[in-house]
PAFI-654842 format. One record per residue (C-alpha): x, y, z. Coordinates in nm, 4 decimals. Layout:
<rs>
R          X          Y          Z
R          X          Y          Z
...
</rs>
This chain:
<rs>
R          X          Y          Z
R    10.2211    10.4158     7.9564
R    10.0265    10.1754     8.1727
R    10.0024    10.3934     8.4806
R     9.6394    10.4737     8.4210
R     9.4388    10.1543     8.4843
R     9.4546     9.8818     8.7454
R     9.2413     9.6703     8.9812
R     8.9899     9.6457     8.6977
R     8.8344     9.3207     8.8107
R     8.6210     9.5295     9.0486
R     8.6006     9.8659     8.8731
R     8.3683     9.7864     8.5821
R     8.0544     9.9981     8.5476
R     7.7771     9.8583     8.7641
R     7.5337     9.8608     8.4731
R     7.7458     9.6084     8.2846
R     7.7975     9.3527     8.5585
R     7.4626     9.1646     8.5745
R     7.4838     8.8808     8.3215
R     7.2146     8.6334     8.2237
R     7.2594     8.2632     8.2689
R     7.2345     8.2324     7.8932
R     7.5375     8.4541     7.8399
R     7.7423     8.2505     8.0836
R     7.6203     7.9231     7.9379
R     7.7270     8.0316     7.5923
R     8.0927     8.0145     7.6985
R     8.0761     7.6745     7.8691
R     8.0382     7.3137     7.7591
R     7.9205     7.0695     8.0243
R     8.0174     6.7032     8.0423
R     7.8923     6.4526     8.2971
R     8.1337     6.2093     8.4610
R     7.9768     5.9532     8.6973
R     7.7454     6.1415     8.9357
R     7.9435     6.4665     8.9204
R     7.9090     6.7492     8.6707
R     8.2336     6.8906     8.5365
R     8.2285     7.2188     8.3462
R     8.4847     7.2519     8.0690
R     8.5327     7.6056     7.9450
R     8.6000     7.6540     7.5771
R     8.5980     8.0274     7.5241
R     8.7904     8.1318     7.2101
R     8.8346     8.4759     7.3646
R     9.0311     8.3221     7.6512
R     9.3003     8.0887     7.5118
R     9.5170     8.1273     7.8236
R     9.2427     8.0432     8.0703
R     9.4556     7.8181     8.2908
R     9.7092     8.0949     8.3510
R     9.4391     8.3612     8.3744
R     9.2464     8.1717     8.6411
R     9.5634     8.1299     8.8460
R     9.6276     8.5033     8.8242
R     9.2649     8.5745     8.9123
R     9.2961     8.3642     9.2275
R     9.6164     8.5469     9.3202
R     9.4762     8.8926     9.2489
R     9.1328     8.8551     9.4006
R     9.1734     8.5998     9.6788
R     9.5008     8.7337     9.8140
R     9.6014     9.0817     9.6945
R     9.2531     9.2274     9.6976
R     9.1383     9.0479    10.0112
R     9.4366     9.1358    10.2264
R     9.5699     9.4602    10.0733
R     9.3563     9.6461     9.8183
R     9.0191     9.5966     9.9848
R     9.1213     9.7053    10.3386
R     9.3086    10.0075    10.2013
R     9.0139    10.1080     9.9802
R     8.7672    10.0774    10.2690
R     8.9936    10.2834    10.4941
R     9.0361    10.5495    10.2264
R     8.6598    10.5603    10.1691
R     8.5736    10.5711    10.5392
R     8.8275    10.8244    10.6637
R     8.8961    11.0564    10.3696
R     8.6366    11.3314    10.3153
R     8.4363    11.2926     9.9984
R     8.5381    11.6402     9.8807
R     8.9051    11.5433     9.9059
R     8.8526    11.2168     9.7149
R     8.6569    11.4000     9.4462
R     8.9214    11.6703     9.4130
R     9.2009    11.4135     9.3734
R     9.0048    11.2195     9.1110
R     8.9195    11.5369     8.9195
R     9.2825    11.6478     8.9156
R     9.4070    11.3100     8.7922
R     9.1422    11.2655     8.5251
R     9.1957    11.6186     8.3988
R     9.5448    11.5086     8.2912
R     9.3830    11.2622     8.0476
R     9.1731    11.5205     7.8639
R     9.4361    11.6140     7.5969
R     9.4857    11.2510     7.4926
R     9.1079    11.2144     7.4838
R     9.0937    11.5166     7.2528
R     9.3307    11.3439     7.0104
R     9.1549    11.0070     7.0323
R     8.8117    11.1549     6.9691
R     8.9533    11.3502     6.6752
R     9.0960    11.0306     6.5268
R     8.7459    10.8817     6.5396
R     8.5897    11.1857     6.3760
R     8.3972    11.2678     6.6937
R     8.4471    11.6402     6.6607
R     8.1969    11.7378     6.9280
R     8.3622    11.5208     7.1907
R     8.7090    11.6318     7.0810
R     8.6099    11.9945     7.1310
R     8.4470    11.8993     7.4598
R     8.7711    11.7405     7.5864
R     8.9757    12.0442     7.4833
R     8.7292    12.2801     7.6445
R     8.7181    12.0787     7.9636
R     9.0969    12.0785     7.9939
R     9.1193    12.4546     7.9380
R     8.8407    12.5445     8.1791
R     8.9273    12.3013     8.4555
R     9.3018    12.3712     8.4380
R     9.2385    12.7433     8.4903
R     8.9082    12.8251     8.6587
R     8.8972    12.4778     8.8124
R     9.2334    12.5149     8.9899
R     9.4359    12.2644     8.7840
R     9.1337    12.0375     8.7545
R     9.0612    11.9945     9.1237
R     8.7144    12.1440     9.0689
R     8.5218    12.0092     8.7716
R     8.3847    12.3451     8.6595
R     8.3327    12.2162     8.3043
R     8.0730    11.9625     8.4195
R     7.8903    12.2413     8.6024
R     7.8817    12.4261     8.2693
R     7.7208    12.1306     8.0901
R     8.0361    11.9706     7.9485
R     8.0279    11.6075     8.0687
R     8.3433    11.4019     8.1010
R     8.3920    11.1461     7.8218
R     8.7457    11.0176     7.7908
R     8.8499    10.7847     7.5068
R     9.1799    10.5973     7.4985
R     9.3721    10.4835     7.1910
R     9.2472    10.1271     7.2318
R     8.8960    10.2607     7.1637
R     9.0237    10.4269     6.8460
R     9.1492    10.0909     6.7203
R     8.8217     9.9250     6.8204
R     8.6267    10.1949     6.6374
R     8.8108    10.1041     6.3154
R     8.7460     9.7331     6.3567
R     9.0546     9.6055     6.5376
R     8.9276     9.3133     6.7508
R     8.9702     9.2936     7.1266
R     9.2107     9.0025     7.1001
R     9.2651     8.7358     7.3658
R     9.1755     8.8013     7.7260
R     9.4632     8.8353     7.9709
R     9.4565     8.8540     8.3491
R     9.7697     9.0416     8.4515
R     9.9196     8.9798     8.7956
R     9.8574     9.2731     9.0317
R     9.6689     9.4745     8.7642
R     9.3651     9.2733     8.6589
R     9.1966     9.2092     8.3215
R     9.3053     9.3309     7.9809
R     9.2452     9.2478     7.6196
R     9.5551     9.2319     7.4013
R     9.4443     9.5358     7.1996
R     9.4863     9.7411     7.5161
R     9.8267     9.5941     7.5935
R     9.9502     9.6786     7.2440
R     9.8147    10.0335     7.2366
R     9.7836    10.1914     7.5810
R    10.1347    10.3344     7.5706
R    10.0206    10.5733     7.2953
R     9.8128    10.7792     7.5396
R    10.1260    10.8610     7.7359
R    10.2779    11.0419     7.4376
R    10.0560    11.3494     7.4755
R    10.0931    11.6480     7.7044
R    10.0762    11.6596     8.0026
R    10.1228    11.2843     8.0540
R    10.4396    11.2953     7.8438
R    10.5903    11.5465     8.0881
R    10.5432    11.3355     8.3993
R    10.8435    11.1718     8.5590
R    10.8369    10.8061     8.6566
R    10.7633    10.9009     9.0174
R    10.4844    11.1394     8.9195
R    10.3317    10.8762     8.6922
R    10.3466    10.6229     8.9747
R    10.1710    10.8646     9.2124
R     9.9032    10.9363     8.9502
R     9.8548    10.5638     8.8919
R     9.8314    10.4945     9.2637
R     9.5675    10.7578     9.3372
R     9.3651    10.6750     9.0265
R     9.3641    10.3081     9.1263
R     9.2730    10.3918     9.4845
R     8.9815    10.6090     9.3777
R     8.8611    10.3441     9.1339
R     8.8858    10.0651     9.3918
R     8.7080    10.2774     9.6505
R     8.4269    10.3519     9.4054
R     8.3840     9.9785     9.3474
R     8.3110     9.8906     9.7100
R     7.9379     9.8613     9.6429
R     8.0102     9.6085     9.3664
R     8.2062     9.3663     9.5833
R     7.9013     9.1598     9.6750
R     7.8152     9.1042     9.3079
R     8.1517     8.9422     9.2425
R     8.1695     8.7561     9.5743
R     7.8275     8.5977     9.5199
R     7.8766     8.4985     9.1556
R     7.8724     8.1240     9.0830
R     8.1981     8.1645     8.8921
R     8.3514     8.5057     8.9714
R     8.6227     8.4619     8.7084
R     8.3775     8.4078     8.4195
R     8.1446     8.6723     8.5607
R     8.4170     8.9380     8.5530
R     8.5549     8.8236     8.2169
R     8.2186     8.8499     8.0426
R     8.1501     9.1824     8.2109
R     8.4877     9.3104     8.0959
R     8.4199     9.2249     7.7322
R     8.0852     9.4010     7.7648
R     8.2687     9.6962     7.9151
R     8.5066     9.7109     7.6160
R     8.2145     9.7064     7.3712
R     8.0368     9.9714     7.5761
R     8.3358    10.2048     7.5464
R     8.3950    10.1459     7.1745
R     8.0289    10.2050     7.0878
R     7.9813    10.4906     7.3379
R     7.7140    10.2922     7.5191
R     7.5159    10.2083     7.2027
R     7.6254     9.8459     7.1674
R     7.4501     9.6778     6.8709
R     7.2475     9.3680     6.9586
R     7.3408     9.0817     6.7273
R     7.0975     8.8181     6.6029
R     7.2727     8.5516     6.8082
R     7.2106     8.7576     7.1189
R     6.8412     8.7837     7.0326
R     6.8154     8.4069     6.9955
R     6.9918     8.3440     7.3272
R     6.7624     8.5845     7.5082
R     6.4549     8.4224     7.3499
R     6.5754     8.0773     7.4559
R     6.6428     8.1987     7.8074
R     6.2965     8.3586     7.8381
R     6.1348     8.0367     7.7099
R     6.3155     7.8402     7.9797
R     6.1810     8.0793     8.2416
R     5.8281     8.0256     8.1097
</rs>
């Protein structure tokens, strides 16, 4: 079920957003016509770029500007932090059982046990997850979805897709995210309950991304900026933050540093 993620063009981890000019330049070919410079994008990860850019303009320049952003700022400004935290804890606690299964499928026994323990403790002592008691006991939240399981076993991201209203995806997510909804308690939610969960999770995520708005607004090409950050975000999740640095990346960084010199 796809009730769990939305508005992702602004909800990527802050640590993944800053990109070097070299990384952006890697995905662009420049051609000069007369006195003007025209940039032609030829990114094999983004075969539907024309459609995706149109959806980006619709999502970011209209929906986010006139609906999502004002609502998120109002929610952040007028809702007590304790209330926002309690709502987010409750919603994310519902994802712990599917995370238990997904970590088990990857052979990550420690994290599987951690997810099961978190769900048990927070659902009881933590008042149905409203209070994250497990984190206080040294059990950090780490939630894996089924798309990460496929990535762990070598299934590629697939083409990039900017969905109207929802934001960025890779096709591996589109093909697999429904699996997470098969596990208790997500499988027991009605359509209305799932919609309410989706709405509050999106609102909390969008509110948390307020400090990142300036990064996207000031990017030379916000679309490419977010796309590259999203692919980094996918790698970050699959590799649990330990993304291997390829030789090509080393060469690009060296070239970039030489240009700075």
